[in-house]
C-alpha positions as CSV (number, residue, x, y, z in Angstrom):
1,A,0.0,0.0,0.0
2,Y,1.1,3.6,-0.4
3,T,0.1,7.0,0.7
4,G,0.2,10.4,-0.9
5,G,-0.7,11.2,-4.5
6,N,-0.4,14.6,-6.0
7,H,-1.0,14.5,-9.7
8,L,2.0,15.6,-11.8
9,A,2.7,16.0,-15.5
10,V,5.9,15.4,-17.5
11,D,7.6,18.3,-19.3
12,W,5.9,19.0,-22.6
13,K,7.1,20.5,-25.9
14,D,4.7,21.2,-28.7
15,E,7.1,20.0,-31.3
16,D,7.6,16.7,-29.6
17,D,5.7,14.1,-31.6
18,T,6.8,11.0,-29.7
19,G,5.5,11.7,-26.1
20,I,2.3,12.6,-24.5
21,K,1.3,14.9,-21.7
22,F,0.9,12.3,-19.0
23,R,-0.8,12.6,-15.6
24,F,0.4,10.3,-12.9
25,G,0.5,9.9,-9.1
26,C,3.6,10.2,-6.9
27,Q,4.3,8.0,-3.9
28,T,5.4,9.9,-0.8
29,S,5.9,6.9,1.5
30,L,6.3,3.1,1.3
31,F,5.3,0.3,3.7
32,G,4.3,-3.3,3.5
33,Q,5.4,-5.3,0.4
34,F,6.3,-2.1,-1.5
35,R,9.5,-2.0,0.7
36,T,10.6,-5.6,-0.3
37,Q,9.1,-6.6,-3.6
38,L,10.7,-5.9,-7.0
39,E,8.0,-3.5,-8.0
40,D,8.0,0.0,-6.6
41,G,4.9,1.3,-8.1
42,I,1.7,0.5,-10.1
43,M,0.9,1.2,-13.7
44,G,-2.8,1.3,-14.0
45,L,-4.4,-0.5,-16.9
46,S,-8.1,-0.3,-15.9
47,M,-10.9,1.2,-18.0
48,D,-10.7,4.4,-16.0
49,S,-9.7,7.5,-18.0
50,P,-6.5,8.3,-16.0
51,S,-5.0,4.8,-16.8
52,Y,-1.8,4.7,-18.8
53,W,-3.1,3.2,-22.0
54,S,-6.3,5.3,-21.9
55,Q,-4.2,8.5,-21.8
56,M,-2.2,7.2,-24.7
57,H,-5.4,6.7,-26.7
58,D,-6.8,10.1,-25.7
59,A,-3.5,11.7,-26.9
60,G,-3.9,10.0,-30.3
61,R,-0.9,7.6,-29.8
62,L,-3.2,4.5,-30.1
63,K,-5.4,4.2,-33.1
64,A,-7.4,1.4,-31.4
65,F,-8.9,1.5,-27.9
66,Q,-7.3,-1.8,-26.9
67,F,-4.2,-3.5,-25.5
68,S,-2.9,-7.0,-24.7
69,L,-0.8,-8.6,-22.0
70,C,1.2,-11.8,-22.5
71,F,2.8,-12.9,-19.3
72,T,5.5,-15.6,-19.0
73,K,6.2,-17.4,-15.8
74,A,9.8,-16.9,-14.7
75,P,11.1,-19.6,-12.3
76,T,12.9,-17.0,-10.3
77,A,12.9,-13.2,-10.0
78,T,16.0,-11.0,-9.6
79,R,16.6,-7.3,-9.1
80,Q,18.8,-7.4,-12.2
81,G,15.8,-8.1,-14.3
82,T,13.5,-11.0,-15.2
83,G,11.7,-11.6,-18.4
84,A,8.0,-11.1,-17.8
85,G,6.5,-11.2,-21.3
86,A,5.1,-8.6,-23.6
87,M,2.6,-5.8,-23.5
88,I,1.1,-4.6,-26.8
89,M,-0.5,-1.2,-26.9
90,G,-3.3,-0.6,-29.4
91,G,-4.0,-4.3,-30.3
92,T,-2.5,-7.8,-30.2
93,D,0.4,-9.5,-31.9
94,T,-0.5,-12.9,-33.6
95,R,3.1,-13.9,-33.8
96,L,2.9,-14.7,-30.0
97,H,-0.1,-17.1,-30.5
98,T,-0.1,-20.9,-30.6
99,T,-3.8,-21.3,-30.4
100,P,-6.6,-19.2,-32.0
101,M,-7.7,-16.1,-30.2
102,V,-11.2,-16.7,-28.8
103,Y,-13.3,-13.9,-27.2
104,A,-15.4,-13.7,-24.1
105,T,-17.9,-10.9,-23.5
106,Q,-16.6,-8.2,-21.2
107,I,-19.7,-7.7,-19.2
108,S,-18.8,-4.7,-17.1
109,T,-20.0,-1.3,-18.4
110,E,-20.2,0.8,-15.3
111,T,-17.0,0.1,-13.4
112,Q,-13.3,0.4,-14.2
113,F,-12.8,-3.3,-13.9
114,Y,-12.8,-6.0,-16.6
115,S,-15.3,-8.7,-15.8
116,L,-16.4,-12.0,-17.3
117,Q,-19.3,-14.4,-16.9
118,L,-18.2,-17.9,-15.8
119,E,-20.6,-20.6,-17.0
120,R,-18.8,-23.8,-15.8
121,M,-15.6,-25.0,-14.3
122,Y,-14.0,-28.4,-14.9
123,L,-11.0,-30.4,-13.7
124,R,-9.2,-32.3,-16.5
125,M,-7.4,-35.4,-15.5
126,G,-3.7,-35.8,-16.4
127,G,-2.8,-32.1,-16.2
128,G,-1.4,-30.5,-19.3
129,E,-0.4,-26.8,-19.9
130,S,-2.7,-26.2,-22.8
131,V,-6.4,-26.0,-23.2
132,L,-5.8,-28.4,-26.1
133,S,-5.6,-31.9,-24.5
134,N,-3.0,-34.5,-25.6
135,S,-5.8,-37.0,-25.7
136,D,-9.1,-36.8,-27.6
137,D,-10.9,-38.7,-24.8
138,A,-9.5,-36.7,-21.8
139,V,-11.7,-37.1,-18.8
140,R,-13.1,-33.8,-17.5
141,H,-15.1,-33.6,-14.2
142,N,-17.6,-30.8,-13.8
143,V,-17.3,-28.8,-10.6
144,V,-21.0,-28.9,-9.7
145,I,-22.3,-25.6,-8.6
146,K,-25.1,-23.2,-9.6
147,T,-24.2,-20.6,-12.2
148,D,-25.4,-17.8,-9.8
149,D,-23.1,-19.1,-7.1
150,L,-20.2,-19.4,-9.5
151,N,-20.5,-15.7,-10.3
152,A,-21.4,-14.5,-6.8
153,G,-20.2,-11.0,-6.3
154,G,-18.9,-10.7,-9.9
155,L,-15.7,-12.0,-11.5
156,I,-13.0,-9.6,-12.6
157,V,-9.7,-10.0,-14.5
158,D,-6.9,-8.1,-12.6
159,S,-3.3,-8.3,-13.6
160,G,-2.4,-6.3,-10.5
161,T,-3.4,-9.2,-8.2
162,S,-0.8,-12.0,-8.2
163,T,-3.1,-14.8,-7.1
164,T,-6.6,-16.0,-8.0
165,L,-9.4,-15.4,-5.5
166,L,-12.7,-17.3,-5.9
167,T,-15.9,-17.5,-3.9
168,E,-16.0,-19.6,-0.8
169,K,-19.1,-21.3,-2.3
170,L,-16.8,-23.1,-4.7
171,L,-14.6,-24.7,-2.1
172,E,-16.7,-27.8,-1.3
173,P,-17.7,-28.5,-5.0
174,F,-14.1,-28.0,-6.0
175,K,-12.8,-30.4,-3.2
176,A,-15.4,-33.0,-4.3
177,A,-14.3,-32.8,-7.9
178,W,-10.6,-32.9,-6.9
179,K,-11.3,-36.1,-4.8
180,R,-13.0,-37.7,-7.8
181,V,-10.0,-36.9,-10.1
182,T,-7.0,-37.5,-7.8
183,G,-8.4,-39.8,-5.1
184,K,-6.9,-37.3,-2.6
185,D,-8.1,-34.4,-0.5
186,Y,-7.5,-30.9,-1.8
187,D,-5.3,-28.8,0.5
188,E,-4.9,-25.2,-0.4
189,D,-2.3,-24.6,2.3
190,F,0.5,-26.9,1.0
191,L,1.1,-29.9,-1.2
192,E,4.1,-32.1,-0.8
193,V,4.8,-33.5,-4.3
194,T,7.6,-33.7,-6.7
195,H,7.6,-31.6,-9.9
196,E,6.6,-34.6,-12.0
197,E,3.6,-35.3,-9.7
198,L,2.6,-31.6,-9.7
199,M,2.5,-31.6,-13.5
200,A,0.1,-34.6,-13.4
201,L,-2.4,-32.8,-11.2
202,P,-5.7,-31.7,-12.8
203,T,-5.8,-28.7,-15.2
204,I,-8.6,-26.4,-14.3
205,L,-10.7,-25.4,-17.3
206,F,-12.8,-22.2,-17.2
207,Q,-15.8,-21.9,-19.5
208,F,-16.8,-18.3,-20.2
209,T,-19.8,-16.7,-21.9
210,P,-18.6,-15.9,-25.5
211,W,-18.5,-12.5,-27.1
212,S,-22.2,-11.7,-27.9
213,E,-21.5,-10.8,-31.5
214,I,-19.8,-14.1,-32.3
215,N,-22.1,-17.0,-33.4
216,D,-19.6,-19.1,-35.4
217,Q,-16.7,-19.3,-32.9
218,S,-16.8,-23.1,-32.6
219,L,-13.2,-24.3,-32.6
220,P,-12.2,-27.8,-31.4
221,G,-10.6,-27.7,-28.0
222,V,-10.8,-24.0,-27.3
223,T,-14.6,-23.6,-27.4
224,G,-17.3,-25.6,-25.8
225,E,-18.7,-27.7,-28.6
226,S,-17.1,-31.0,-27.4
227,I,-17.4,-30.3,-23.7
228,D,-20.7,-28.6,-23.5
229,P,-22.7,-29.0,-26.7
230,S,-25.5,-26.8,-25.4
231,H,-23.0,-23.9,-25.4
232,P,-20.7,-24.6,-28.5
233,N,-19.4,-21.1,-28.7
234,S,-18.4,-20.6,-25.1
235,I,-14.7,-20.2,-24.7
236,L,-12.4,-22.5,-22.7
237,V,-9.3,-21.2,-20.8
238,A,-6.8,-23.5,-19.2
239,F,-5.3,-22.9,-15.7
240,P,-2.6,-25.6,-15.4
241,P,-1.1,-26.8,-12.1
242,S,2.2,-25.1,-12.8
243,H,0.4,-21.8,-12.6
244,Y,-2.1,-22.3,-9.8
245,F,0.7,-23.8,-7.6
246,S,4.0,-22.2,-6.7
247,Y,7.2,-23.7,-5.2
248,L,8.5,-22.5,-1.9
249,P,12.2,-23.4,-1.7
250,A,12.3,-22.7,2.1
251,R,9.6,-25.3,2.7
252,G,10.3,-27.7,-0.1
253,T,6.6,-27.7,-0.9
254,Y,4.2,-26.4,-3.6
255,V,1.6,-24.0,-2.3
256,S,-1.8,-23.2,-3.9
257,H,-2.3,-19.7,-5.3
258,V,-6.0,-20.3,-5.8
259,F,-8.0,-19.3,-2.7
260,F,-11.7,-20.1,-2.2
261,R,-12.1,-17.4,0.5
262,V,-14.1,-14.6,-1.1
263,K,-17.1,-13.8,1.1
264,K,-20.7,-13.3,0.0
265,G,-21.1,-10.2,-2.1
266,K,-17.4,-9.6,-2.5
267,T,-15.7,-9.6,-5.9
268,Q,-13.8,-12.6,-7.2
269,T,-10.5,-12.1,-9.0
270,L,-8.7,-13.9,-11.8
271,G,-5.1,-12.7,-11.1
272,A,-1.8,-12.6,-12.8
273,N,-1.2,-16.4,-12.3
274,F,-4.4,-17.1,-14.3
275,L,-3.1,-14.8,-17.1
276,M,0.3,-16.5,-17.4
277,G,1.1,-18.3,-20.6
278,K,-1.7,-16.5,-22.5
279,D,-1.9,-13.4,-24.7
280,V,-5.0,-11.6,-23.2
281,H,-6.5,-9.0,-25.5
282,F,-8.5,-6.3,-23.8
283,D,-10.6,-4.9,-26.7
284,L,-12.8,-2.1,-25.3
285,E,-13.9,-1.1,-28.8
286,K,-15.9,-4.3,-29.1
287,N,-16.4,-4.9,-25.4
288,R,-14.6,-8.2,-25.4
289,I,-11.6,-10.0,-23.8
290,G,-9.7,-12.5,-25.9
291,F,-7.5,-15.4,-24.9
292,S,-4.8,-17.2,-26.9
293,E,-2.0,-19.4,-25.6
């Protein structure tokens, strides 16, 4: 957390055709994780008008009102610098993509947050990094829960939150599905497994409501035709165990970074670990969010 926040502006020259007149906040004191983590500030990417990319668009530097984030997962982080991926202002770069870009409807219109409608959640046996399974007959177990409960409090995409925070109403249905898939109890506090065992844990599949203007988006493996024939255009996004668990060297264990602790009425968050390994296209011109691996 930080305090302070006078708004400042960079020096501006009329003849300068490369910069923009940019409004930003200034930290005046630091405490908590800001004193120890690698980051020493926040670059806002919300839909709010003062956000970095929104100011670029308003200044005429972006022709399209959109951007994309493509996060990698670095095994370690150092103060000398760690590769984190790519950010594309004004669009997306298909050279980064290994699967087709599929779009979910961005349902929020009155807040600064990007939000999605979650239709179903599955656990796929055998793990796997991709939404595309190595097996045509991969077994998927539905996490049985009412759609209203699944979206309790709303569900936002937030790159500024490192973990994924889901409703407490999901905990028992998730634990039941986990038991069916692995034969073991789910423990979100720690998991003592080898790396090979970790990679064989279930991959979580999220099924989102598709972009409303798309009616022919059916693509094998990345949309819902094979997994939910009643919603063939719904998009599927994979959350592999290598992303929802992290290794703690001091403890020699893998710790879950998916927490089912969001109380009734509070907002759920798909954080940076959910975005890893994907190019996520925030397209506000068409009110949609795209996912490609």
